[in-house]
Phi, psi and omega in degrees: 000142184288151181303319185281000177265001177287131182256129179260129179229150172259111188267334184200139172221115177242197177283319187257329185228152170224155182227119174254157182220130173250103187260116177248004182070027183275161179282348181239138178238143177240137176250119181252142180240131181291148176282171174294142177246113184295346182267000177242167187271164175270344185246308183274127182292147172244168177301145178293146177261195187280345182101160183273099184124317173052038177091356182294320184289337176297333178287347180265007182088030180234132167293136191237117173261126180250108176272118185248145181242145180265349181204169181276071183263001177060027178058032178261020177270146180295342177298341181297331180294319177295317181297317179300317180297319180295316181297314182300322180291315184284336184267005181305137179086359178241158173277130187252137170232155178243155187207137176184166180234141178059242177303320178291329177293321176299317179293321181300325178279312185302323185259003182300313181292317179302324182274350184074031183286143177285321186215147169244149173238113186237123180255118182050050183285158175256138177281316183190135175239011181301150184303329181261015184287164183282338178266119180272092186238111185259018184284348191248021175062226183273002189295334177292343180264348190274339186232157178268357175055040179288345177259018174272092185276354172289306182295327182287344180096003182284352183252021186298337179257002182290136181241150179164198185234135178246107178264124186205166178260122182285353181270005181236176177295349177302337179296325179291321176296317181298321180295321177295319179293320179299320181291327188258001179219182173255026181291154177259123179279134179234088181287140181231112191307317186258012191297316185067189177232120001279155183278352187298324181295316179298317179299316182293324181287332187250344182220330184086121183296320180298319178297315181301310182297316182298316181295317180293317182298322184263011177070027184250007186280130177239115188295321179296316178296321178304311181296322179297316180295314182297317181299315180296314184288331181300321182296343181263003184249180180279346191301314179300323181289323178296317179294319178300320178298318180296320180293317176299320180297318178296329179279354179085010179266083187293324181297315179292323179297316180295319179298315180294322180289327174298320178296316179301315181296320181295333181279339177210081184285006182260359181259117184296331182300327186291307176295332177296312180293325175298317178301319178299319180293319178294322179298315179296330180275000180080011179270074191294319181295316179293322178297318179302315180296321180295316179295324177294324176294320179298318181291324178298326178282316183224092181298345181270007181282090186301321182299326179291320175299319180295320178294319176301321179301319181291324178294316177301319180296318179299328179276001179081012180264077187296321181294321177292323178298319179293318179298319182294317182287333173297323178294322176298318178295322181296317183276342179224069186296343181265005180273109183296324184292327179292319179292324176295316179299319176300316179300320179297318179291322177295325175298316179298329180276001179077018181256068191294327180293317177293322178298317178304314182296317183292317181291322177298320178293323176300319181287332174294324179285318183218101189288327187271068177233090181307317182296327179292320177296323177297312180296323177297323178297324177294322178298319178293318182298321178299337179260010182059031178262077191292324179297316178292322179297318178296316180299317179296318179292327177296324175296318179297316180296321179297325181279331182223068185294345182275355183268107181295328182295332177289320179293323178295316180297322175301316178298323179299315180293325178292326173299315180298327179277003180061029174262075192292322182296315179292324177298320178301316181297314180298316182289327177295324177293325175296318180295321179300324180281331182221072186293347181266010182262109184295328182300326181294324177290325176300314184290322180291337177298328178291326178294319176295317181298323178298333177268005181064025175262079188286336177294315178293324177299317179294320179298319178298319181289327176298320178293320178300319181289327177293321181288318182231079186289349185263013180258105182300325182298325179292320179294320177297317178297320176301316179300318180298319179294321180292326175301311182290336176276357177087013182254083183290325180295316177297321179296320179298318181294317181295316182288329175297324178291323177299318180292323179297320181288328181221083184298342182268359185279104185297319181301315179295320178299316181295318181291322178296316179298321180295319180293316179298323177294319179295320179296318180297318179296322180295317179297319181295317180295322181292321182290332183277351181277000000 
């Protein structure tokens, strides 16, 4: 049938899924599932995209069903049941195969039996990412906690008779997923040394995806021939050099890693990932100017590469160009608006620029995207503090402490804001908890002395400072602070000794000299008054 006789229909549009169909009246039908998109959310829907294949496979003599997703739900939405029923009805009388990569690869296997598919083609598929799953895979953020994965028919055992091919890279955690799929299906594992995740780019460069799909769909695929072709073509690509660069980098040989990555980039200057990775290596080696050029090359190839914009931002900051750093990270936010870390980074830079109100807005949006970010709550507290909004700053720090109760520095910062709000008793409690977690930190005792002093308990303030001086006896400022507390506690002799130690440690410190002289003068006056009575 001619290419222009293929009819495109929209069969279903829901909140989570949409289904397009390219009908050519062919005897074979393919169902494609979209991969995860790192730029969209797992909860809030985004506009539907074109689908995985976008009509290309219809040109190969295949009726093409495109299952499209509006969010990264891992096809665990109940709408999948409606979509499966529609496909089964429309595909009657044809041989069905399923196809997908990563998240879509998991769906291609999981739903193969439900759809009555003869074969699945899965590129870097996942066996299970549920929080309680057997594969400990942290690449997907919180998404393993968001769904109950009741539509994961691989794990449930419903795919034990499903047949197909699993193409994956054995150098990644994908090997564990592949092993789970092998155990729970009749799939054939096809490891690809340089594949990475996703493996689709490597496959396309060394074999061509359209060729692969067409051969499997039409029963013409020969695994031995596939390996021969891939092996021969791999030597002509950048992949061996890219892997070599990664190995050198792991060994700590940055010069060799950079050289290998330069070779990889020269062999395929159209892949943004290569100059980006080169830029990371140059950045780690302190070659900031060269790293900057590499990231700029990556952006020229792929302007939507948010990570490259973020790296440029850090280089600008290192060079003291705060305004350029802000512009670069704004670009990262623009191309990846759902990335919480980019918005947090923007907020941090705006704080450095003294633009606390704008920083507040950016950090708040980061927390809306990803609430469990202790560091973001800390930064938000700084934005509030810059505006003297102590109640809000305290609230933000309490959120940080709740998320990371083991961090003493968070409890100390909470105490600092409580000091600013003149809530001295509560500040004392917060700082004492920080001390309990880190009893060897002299700075914490210095700060709690201010909480005691705010309550006019100068004896306790002095005791805290004595502990600070015992832990860090070489800090003149601590001895001077101890002396000040002892003065208010009425112990002039002790204050003289403490301030004398501050002067001994730093003989050029004029402030310590003046305070010591003042205490000695007060002691002399007291002696004189006592002698005259």
